[in-house]
N, C-alpha and C positions, 0 to 999 in steps of 0.2 A: 504494500500500500504506500501511497504518497505520505510525506511527512505531515501534510495538513490534515489528513484523515487521522493519523496517529494522535496529533495534538488535540483535535476536536473531540474525538471519542474518549481519550483518557481524561481530558478536562471535564467533560460532561458527566462521566461516571464518577469522577472524584468529587465533584460538586454535590452529588447525592450524599456523600459520606461527610466530608469536611471541606467546605469551600475555600477556607484560608490556605490549604495546602495544595490547591490545584496547580500552581506554578511548578511545584516539585513533581507532581504527577506528569506534567507536560515534559519536564526535563527527563524523567525516567522513561517516558514513552518514546522519546527520540534518542535515548542513550545507546541502544544497540547500534544505531547508524553512526552517531558521532564518535562513539568509541572505536568503530572501524576506521573512520577518517583519522582519528588521533593516532591509532596504531600505524597506519600507513605513513603518516608524517614522521613517526619515530622509526621508520624502516622495519616495522614488524609485519611480516607477511600474513595477512588475514583475508579470507574469502568473504564475499558478501553473504549474509545469512549463515555465518559460520559460528565461531565460538561465542560471539556476543549475543547471538540469537537463540541460544539453547534454553529451552523451557525449564529443564531441571535445575539449571543454575539460578534462574530467577525465582523458582519455587523454593529452592534451598535458602536463598537470601531472605525470602518472606518468612520462612520458618525461623531462621536465625533472628530476624527482627522481632518476631513474636516472643521467642525465648528470652531475648535480652531486654525486652521492654523498650524497644526503640521509639523515639519520638514520632508523632504522626507524619511529619515531613519526610522522614526516612522511609517509613512504610509506604507513603504515597509514591515516592520515587521507585521503589521496588515494584509496587503494583502497576505503575506505569509501564515498567519493563514487561510484566506479565501480559498486560493489555496489548503491547506491541507484538508480542509473540502470537496472541490470539488473532490479531488483525492480519498478520503475515500468513498465518496458517489457513486463513480463508481464501488466500490467493492461489493461483495455479501453481506457482513455484513452491509454496509451502514453507515450513520452517522446521528446523531440527528439534526433535524431542529431547535427545540426550547426546552427550559427547561421544558415546560409545558407537554411534552409527552415523554414516554419512547420508542416510535416508532422511528425506524431509517429509514431515507429516502435513496432511491437508485436512481441514475440517469441512464437512458438508460437501466433499468432492472437489474442493478448491475451485469454485466457479468464478471467482473474481479475478479480473485482469487488472494489474496496477494501472491506475489512471483512467480506467473505464468508467462509463456512466453508472454501472452497477456499484462501483466503489462509492461514488458520490451519493447514490440512493441509499446505500446501507448507512453511510455516515449521517445523512439527513434523518433517517429513521431512528437511529440511536439518539441523536440530539433531541428529536421530538419526544421520544419515549422518556428520556431523562427529564425533559421539561415537564411532562405530564406527571412523572413520579415526584418531582419537586413540589408540584402543586398539591398532589394527593398527600404527600408526607406532611405538608403544612396543615392540611385540613383534617387528617385522620390520626397521624402518629403522635405528634407532640405539638399541641397548639401553642405552647409556651416557647418553643424553639425559635431562635432567631434565624431568619432567612434573609440574606442580603438581596434576594431576587424578587420576592413577593412581599411587599409591605402592606399590612392591614391598616390602612389609613383610618378606617372607621373605628377600629379598636383603639388606635392612638388618640383619636379625638374624644371618644367616650371615656377613656382613661385620664383625660386631662393633660396628656403629654404634648399635644399640639393644639394650636388655637383654631377657631373656625375658618379663618382666612387660609391657613396652610392646608386644612382639610379640603376646602373647596378647590384649591389649586391642584391637589394631588389625587383626589378621589377616583379619577378615571384612569390613572396611570397604572399599568401592570408591572412595570419594571422601574 
């Protein structure tokens, strides 16, 4: 997949969990590719979708983060790497499952060609799904949770936090 898809998908999924660490998820979602570029500059021979794209490495890092009680930003970085693998595994080229094999795994038959309109559609569907889940989460899961994306202007006005003028200015804004 293209880097824009990796960025958009990882950010939208991370926002469901903790919006403040979305930049780290984005950094993690692009890490397999920029790590390859860094290795090439250091004259370390790596193939594309090779060592940096191995799922078991990213899963191992996730388990290590859990055992060590890593901060949410580090966890978001590692989960971004897992999301990168999942996205690449949806493509025709696939992604390696483990370092013990040169075989690349594909999910759902690897129907997506990098840069194809199906990649764009999938990215858009995930973005819309995450947007809907954000709205549902705010309405059902925890009404007291802060959401930087959907502000309940009516509740702020009723609670005396904002004045009537500010409420009138913002009441029809969704973001």
